[in-house]
C-alpha positions as CSV (number, residue, x, y, z in Angstrom):
1,X,35.1,62.1,-0.8
2,X,35.2,61.6,2.9
3,X,37.7,59.2,4.3
4,X,34.9,57.3,6.1
5,X,33.3,56.4,2.8
6,X,36.6,55.3,1.3
7,X,37.3,53.2,4.3
8,X,34.1,51.3,3.7
9,X,34.9,50.5,0.1
10,X,38.7,49.9,-0.3
11,X,39.1,46.8,1.8
12,X,36.8,44.9,-0.5
13,X,38.3,46.4,-3.7
14,X,40.8,44.3,-5.6
15,X,41.1,46.0,-9.0
16,X,40.1,49.4,-10.3
17,X,40.1,49.3,-14.1
18,X,39.4,51.9,-16.7
19,X,39.4,54.7,-14.1
20,X,40.0,58.4,-14.4
21,X,43.2,59.9,-13.1
22,X,41.2,61.7,-10.4
23,X,39.7,58.4,-9.3
24,X,43.1,56.8,-9.1
25,X,44.6,59.6,-7.0
26,X,41.5,59.7,-4.7
27,X,41.8,55.9,-4.1
28,X,45.6,56.0,-3.5
29,X,45.3,58.8,-1.0
30,X,42.4,57.2,0.7
31,X,44.2,53.9,1.2
32,X,47.4,55.6,2.4
33,X,45.4,57.8,4.8
34,X,43.2,55.0,6.1
35,X,43.3,53.7,9.6
36,X,41.0,50.7,9.1
37,X,43.9,48.3,9.5
38,X,46.7,48.4,12.0
39,X,49.4,48.5,9.4
40,X,49.5,51.0,6.5
41,X,49.0,49.3,3.2
42,X,51.5,49.4,0.4
43,X,49.8,50.9,-2.7
44,X,50.9,50.2,-6.3
45,X,49.5,52.0,-9.3
46,X,49.9,51.7,-13.1
47,X,49.2,54.4,-15.6
48,X,50.1,55.9,-18.8
49,X,52.3,58.5,-17.1
50,X,50.5,61.5,-18.6
51,X,47.4,62.3,-16.5
52,X,48.2,59.7,-14.0
53,X,51.2,61.5,-12.7
54,X,49.7,62.6,-9.3
55,X,48.5,59.0,-8.5
56,X,51.8,57.5,-9.6
57,X,53.8,59.9,-7.4
58,X,51.5,59.5,-4.4
59,X,51.7,55.6,-4.5
60,X,54.4,53.6,-2.9
61,X,55.1,51.9,-6.2
62,X,54.1,53.6,-9.5
63,X,54.6,52.1,-13.0
64,X,54.2,54.4,-15.9
65,X,53.6,52.5,-19.2
66,X,54.6,54.5,-22.2
67,X,54.2,53.3,-25.7
């Protein structure tokens, strides 16, 4: 997805629920790489730790929930 499209969506987005690991990683990278706001945003992600590893690692704060 192009950064321009992500920049139009993410400022309005508050919660991304029931998303795929790829969706999580795309959103995290898009927010981190965004230049919409003057300051870079801090990004936090939760996941099960299995497939969500790339998004958890890319985020500033990543919580893996293991049962």
